[in-house]
C-alpha positions as CSV (number, residue, x, y, z in Angstrom):
1,M,36.5,1.3,13.6
2,R,38.3,-2.1,13.8
3,N,35.5,-3.3,16.5
4,F,33.1,-1.7,14.8
5,V,33.6,-3.6,11.3
6,R,33.7,-6.9,13.5
7,S,30.6,-6.2,14.6
8,I,28.9,-5.9,11.9
9,V,30.3,-9.0,10.9
10,L,29.5,-11.0,14.2
11,L,25.5,-9.6,13.7
12,L,25.4,-10.4,10.0
13,A,27.2,-14.0,10.4
14,L,24.1,-14.8,13.7
15,G,21.5,-13.4,11.2
16,L,20.1,-11.3,13.6
17,S,19.0,-8.0,13.2
18,E,21.7,-4.9,14.1
19,P,25.3,-4.4,14.5
20,V,26.5,-4.6,17.9
21,L,28.9,-2.0,19.1
22,A,30.7,-4.3,22.1
23,G,33.5,-1.4,22.6
24,P,36.9,-2.6,23.8
25,L,35.9,-6.1,25.1
26,E,39.2,-8.0,24.7
27,D,37.5,-11.0,25.5
28,A,34.4,-10.6,23.4
29,D,37.4,-9.8,20.8
30,A,39.5,-12.9,21.5
31,A,36.1,-15.1,21.1
32,Y,35.0,-13.5,17.7
33,R,38.2,-14.8,16.6
34,K,37.7,-18.0,17.3
35,Q,34.2,-18.0,15.5
36,D,32.9,-18.4,19.3
37,Y,29.6,-15.8,18.2
38,T,27.5,-16.8,21.0
39,T,30.4,-16.2,23.2
40,A,31.0,-12.6,21.9
41,L,27.6,-12.1,21.5
42,R,27.3,-12.8,25.6
43,L,30.4,-10.9,26.9
44,A,29.3,-7.9,24.7
45,A,26.0,-8.4,27.0
46,D,26.6,-8.7,30.7
47,Q,28.9,-5.7,30.0
48,G,25.2,-4.3,29.7
49,D,25.2,-3.8,25.9
50,A,21.8,-3.5,25.0
51,G,21.9,-4.2,21.4
52,A,23.0,-7.0,22.4
53,Q,21.2,-7.8,25.3
54,F,17.9,-7.9,22.8
55,N,20.3,-10.3,20.4
56,L,20.8,-12.4,22.9
57,G,17.2,-12.6,24.0
58,L,16.4,-12.9,20.4
59,M,18.8,-16.1,20.6
60,Y,17.0,-17.8,23.3
61,D,13.6,-16.5,22.0
62,L,14.0,-18.6,18.2
63,G,16.8,-21.1,19.3
64,R,19.2,-19.6,17.4
65,G,22.7,-20.7,18.5
66,V,21.5,-21.8,22.2
67,P,19.0,-24.3,23.2
68,Q,15.9,-22.4,23.2
69,D,14.6,-20.9,26.7
70,Y,12.3,-18.8,26.7
71,A,13.1,-17.9,30.4
72,Q,16.5,-16.5,29.4
73,A,14.6,-14.7,26.4
74,V,12.9,-12.6,28.7
75,K,15.6,-11.8,31.2
76,W,17.8,-10.5,27.9
77,Y,15.0,-8.4,27.1
78,R,14.2,-7.4,30.2
79,L,17.9,-5.9,30.8
80,A,18.0,-4.2,27.0
81,A,13.9,-2.8,28.0
82,D,15.4,-1.2,31.3
83,Q,18.0,0.9,29.0
84,G,15.0,2.2,27.2
85,Y,16.2,0.3,24.0
86,A,12.4,0.3,22.1
87,R,12.9,-3.1,20.1
88,A,13.0,-4.7,23.5
89,Q,10.0,-3.4,25.0
90,N,8.0,-4.0,22.5
91,T,9.1,-7.7,22.1
92,L,8.6,-7.4,26.1
93,G,5.1,-6.6,24.9
94,V,4.3,-9.2,22.6
95,I,5.3,-11.4,25.3
96,Y,3.1,-10.5,27.6
97,Q,0.5,-10.4,25.6
98,V,0.5,-13.7,24.1
99,G,2.0,-15.5,27.1
100,L,5.2,-16.9,26.5
101,G,7.6,-17.6,29.1
102,V,5.2,-15.6,31.6
103,P,2.0,-15.8,32.5
104,Q,-0.1,-13.7,29.7
105,D,-0.3,-10.3,31.2
106,Y,-2.5,-7.5,28.8
107,A,-1.0,-4.7,31.6
108,Q,1.7,-5.9,30.9
109,A,2.2,-6.1,27.8
110,V,0.1,-2.3,26.9
111,K,3.2,-0.6,29.5
112,W,6.3,-2.0,27.2
113,Y,4.5,-0.9,24.3
114,R,3.7,2.5,25.3
115,L,7.4,3.0,26.4
116,A,8.6,1.9,23.0
117,A,5.9,3.5,21.2
118,D,6.9,7.0,23.1
119,R,10.0,6.3,21.6
120,G,8.9,6.2,18.2
121,D,8.7,2.2,17.5
122,A,6.3,1.8,14.9
123,E,5.1,-1.8,15.3
124,A,5.1,-1.0,18.9
125,Q,2.7,2.0,18.3
126,N,0.8,-0.2,16.0
127,N,0.4,-3.1,18.8
128,L,-0.6,0.0,21.2
129,G,-3.4,0.9,19.4
130,N,-4.6,-2.9,18.9
131,M,-4.6,-3.0,22.6
132,Y,-7.2,0.6,22.4
133,D,-9.3,-1.5,19.7
134,L,-10.1,-4.2,21.1
135,G,-10.0,-3.4,25.0
136,R,-7.3,-5.4,26.0
137,G,-4.9,-4.0,29.3
138,V,-6.7,-0.9,28.7
139,P,-10.5,0.3,28.2
140,Q,-11.5,0.0,25.1
141,D,-11.2,3.5,23.0
142,Y,-11.6,3.9,19.2
143,A,-10.2,7.7,19.4
144,Q,-6.6,5.9,21.0
145,A,-6.7,3.3,18.5
146,L,-7.0,5.6,15.7
147,K,-4.2,7.9,17.0
148,W,-1.6,4.8,17.6
149,Y,-2.3,3.3,14.3
150,R,-2.4,6.5,12.3
151,L,1.0,7.5,13.6
152,A,2.3,4.1,13.0
153,A,1.2,3.9,9.6
154,D,2.6,7.3,8.6
155,R,5.7,5.4,9.5
156,G,5.0,2.8,6.6
157,N,4.1,0.4,8.8
158,A,1.8,-2.2,6.7
159,W,0.0,-3.8,9.8
160,A,-0.9,0.0,11.0
161,Q,-1.9,0.8,7.5
162,F,-4.0,-2.4,7.6
163,N,-5.6,-1.6,10.5
164,L,-6.6,2.0,10.0
165,G,-8.1,0.6,6.3
166,L,-10.3,-1.4,8.7
167,M,-11.4,1.4,11.0
168,Y,-12.4,3.8,7.8
169,D,-13.9,0.2,5.7
170,N,-16.2,-0.5,9.2
171,G,-16.7,2.8,10.5
172,R,-15.5,2.1,13.1
173,G,-14.5,4.8,15.9
174,V,-14.4,7.1,12.5
175,P,-16.9,8.0,9.5
176,Q,-17.4,5.0,7.4
177,D,-15.1,6.0,4.5
178,Y,-14.4,3.6,1.2
179,A,-11.6,6.0,0.1
180,Q,-9.8,6.6,3.2
181,A,-10.2,2.9,3.3
182,V,-8.9,2.0,-0.2
183,K,-6.1,4.5,0.0
184,W,-4.5,2.9,3.5
185,Y,-5.4,-0.8,2.5
186,R,-3.5,0.3,-0.7
187,L,-0.2,1.2,1.0
188,A,-0.5,-2.0,3.1
189,A,-1.1,-4.0,-0.4
190,D,1.8,-2.3,-2.1
191,Q,4.0,-3.6,0.2
192,G,3.2,-6.8,0.2
193,Y,0.6,-7.6,3.3
194,A,-1.4,-10.3,2.0
195,W,-4.6,-9.2,4.0
196,A,-4.5,-5.6,3.0
197,Q,-4.0,-6.7,-0.7
198,N,-7.0,-9.4,-0.1
199,N,-9.4,-6.4,1.2
200,L,-8.5,-4.2,-1.9
201,G,-9.6,-6.6,-3.8
202,N,-13.2,-6.5,-2.3
203,M,-13.3,-3.1,-3.0
204,Y,-12.5,-3.3,-6.0
205,E,-15.0,-6.0,-6.5
206,L,-17.9,-4.6,-5.0
207,G,-16.9,-0.9,-6.3
208,Q,-16.2,0.7,-2.5
209,G,-14.1,3.3,-2.3
210,V,-13.0,2.6,-6.2
211,P,-14.7,2.1,-9.3
212,Q,-15.8,-1.4,-10.2
213,D,-12.9,-3.0,-11.7
214,Y,-13.2,-6.9,-12.1
215,V,-9.5,-7.4,-13.5
216,E,-8.2,-5.2,-10.5
217,A,-10.0,-7.2,-7.8
218,H,-8.8,-10.4,-9.4
219,K,-5.1,-9.2,-9.2
220,W,-4.8,-8.2,-5.5
221,F,-6.7,-11.5,-4.6
222,N,-4.3,-13.5,-6.6
223,L,-1.2,-11.8,-5.2
224,A,-3.1,-12.5,-1.7
225,A,-2.8,-15.6,-2.5
226,A,0.5,-15.9,-3.5
227,S,1.8,-13.8,-0.3
228,V,1.4,-16.9,1.6
229,S,2.0,-20.8,1.4
230,S,-0.8,-22.2,3.3
231,G,-3.9,-21.0,6.2
232,D,-7.3,-19.3,6.5
233,T,-6.0,-16.3,4.6
234,R,-4.5,-18.0,1.5
235,E,-8.3,-19.9,1.3
236,R,-10.1,-16.7,1.4
237,A,-7.8,-15.4,-0.7
238,V,-8.6,-18.2,-3.7
239,K,-11.6,-18.3,-2.8
240,N,-12.5,-14.7,-3.6
241,R,-10.3,-14.5,-6.6
242,D,-12.1,-18.1,-7.9
243,R,-15.5,-16.1,-7.5
244,V,-14.9,-13.2,-9.1
245,A,-13.3,-15.0,-12.1
246,G,-16.7,-16.6,-12.4
247,M,-17.7,-13.3,-13.4
248,M,-15.3,-12.7,-16.0
249,T,-14.1,-13.5,-19.7
250,P,-10.9,-15.4,-20.1
251,A,-9.0,-12.2,-21.9
252,Q,-10.0,-10.3,-19.0
253,I,-8.4,-13.3,-16.5
254,A,-5.3,-12.9,-18.8
255,E,-5.0,-9.0,-17.8
256,A,-5.8,-10.4,-14.4
257,Q,-2.9,-12.5,-14.6
258,K,-0.8,-10.8,-16.6
259,R,-0.7,-7.5,-14.0
260,A,-0.1,-9.9,-10.8
261,G,3.1,-11.0,-12.8
262,E,4.0,-7.6,-13.6
263,W,3.2,-6.6,-10.2
264,Q,6.8,-5.2,-7.7
265,P,6.5,-4.8,-3.8
266,K,7.3,-0.7,-3.3
């Protein structure tokens, strides 16, 4: 129990993702006592602790406590992934998809996403769905994309909920169904996902899947713009908000702003 508590404190100090149970590693414990957190984590990783290996990979990936080194990040992620650690498997998938420290390889990305997805990792399920959706590393297959998006969406993954909303919105792999699109956009929007908030605003503006409601449209466009500080997402949301504001009375705009100010993520 003592080492368990210390491991939690260690990970909190590093700002990493989860406790690493180092076990009775005297050297790691001694390093911790000296506040040498990197050494303590590395010793646990060297002993084969998959959680420690993943978090050490994360440190190298982000350059947190060590110089940024993608090759070292890949090394430690792979050691954890080879032990079946789902978060490391998903992260390796991302690395191969974007070509970060390794040559870009969609087939390898699919391999690692699938391993993590089969273990129930919602992010990996969404990412695997995206590969099927776009035909990267696998033949394009909307039915498979829908399957994996739905699994992740049912676990509460906002990206997957948004992607599922897109499929229903555009009739891609499913009959076009605006009510279903609104359902999934709303679930993602309620978590603060800016793209879903923007698209939900579009649905209210156009009256697709919901009664036309400029007040709600303005609210969701405003929330989307506030969710990100810069970039295309914000620019689009601001443009949409200002456009719909031109069709509203001052009282309606004030009501929309009030609703946005009262909104809380779920």
